C-alpha positions as CSV (number, residue, x, y, z in Angstrom):
1,M,95.9,124.1,96.0
2,F,95.1,120.8,94.3
3,T,94.3,122.5,91.0
4,D,97.5,124.5,90.8
5,P,100.2,122.9,92.9
6,C,103.0,124.7,91.2
7,G,101.3,128.0,92.1
8,V,101.4,127.3,95.9
9,E,103.7,129.6,97.7
10,A,104.4,127.5,100.8
11,W,106.3,130.3,102.5
12,R,103.1,132.4,102.6
13,L,101.3,129.8,104.7
14,G,100.9,130.2,108.4
15,E,102.0,127.4,110.7
16,A,98.5,125.9,111.2
17,E,97.7,126.1,107.5
18,L,101.0,124.6,106.6
19,V,100.4,121.6,108.8
20,A,96.8,121.2,107.6
21,V,97.7,121.5,103.9
22,T,100.6,119.1,104.3
23,G,98.2,116.5,105.8
24,A,95.5,117.1,103.2
25,V,98.0,116.7,100.4
26,G,99.3,113.4,101.9
27,A,95.8,112.1,102.2
28,R,95.0,113.1,98.6
29,I,98.2,111.5,97.3
30,G,97.2,108.2,99.0
31,E,93.8,108.3,97.4
32,L,95.2,109.0,94.0
33,E,97.9,106.3,94.3
34,A,95.2,103.7,95.3
35,L,93.2,104.7,92.2
36,R,96.3,104.5,90.0
37,V,97.0,101.0,91.3
38,R,93.5,99.9,90.3
39,L,93.7,101.5,86.9
40,V,97.2,100.0,86.1
41,A,95.9,96.6,87.2
42,E,93.1,97.0,84.6
43,V,95.6,98.2,81.9
44,E,97.6,95.1,82.7
45,S,94.7,92.7,82.6
46,R,93.5,94.1,79.2
47,G,96.9,94.2,77.6
48,T,96.4,97.9,76.8
49,A,100.1,98.9,77.3
50,K,101.3,96.3,74.8
51,A,98.6,97.3,72.3
52,L,99.8,100.9,72.6
53,G,103.4,99.7,71.7
54,A,104.9,99.6,75.1
55,G,107.2,96.7,75.9
56,S,105.5,96.2,79.3
57,T,102.9,97.8,81.5
58,A,105.7,99.0,83.8
59,A,107.4,100.8,80.8
60,W,104.1,102.4,79.9
61,V,103.4,103.6,83.4
62,S,106.9,105.2,83.6
63,R,106.2,107.1,80.4
64,M,102.8,108.2,81.7
65,S,104.1,109.5,85.0
66,P,103.6,113.2,85.4
67,G,107.0,113.6,86.9
68,A,108.5,112.4,83.7
69,R,106.8,115.3,81.7
70,C,106.4,118.2,84.0
71,R,108.3,119.6,87.0
72,C,107.7,122.7,89.1
73,R,110.4,125.1,89.9
74,P,110.2,126.8,93.3
75,A,108.1,130.0,93.2
76,T,107.9,129.9,89.4
77,T,105.8,128.3,86.7
78,P,106.0,124.7,85.8
79,T,108.5,123.6,83.1
80,C,107.0,121.2,80.6
81,P,108.5,120.0,77.4
């Protein structure tokens, strides 16, 4: 599920699996957000975003956000520019 989130057909999951997967996804998101905070702090401390031409680290992060580039449509394949 973590390798192909757009391919997950939630409607096919049984109740117990739906609850378990929802919890597992929430935990994984928390872990990944904690990692992102540490990485962005390092980008900020090194001045990497400005060196790459971004006006600020915040602007760079918003451009790097996966949601800005790729979205899943229900029960279909992802749409990416």
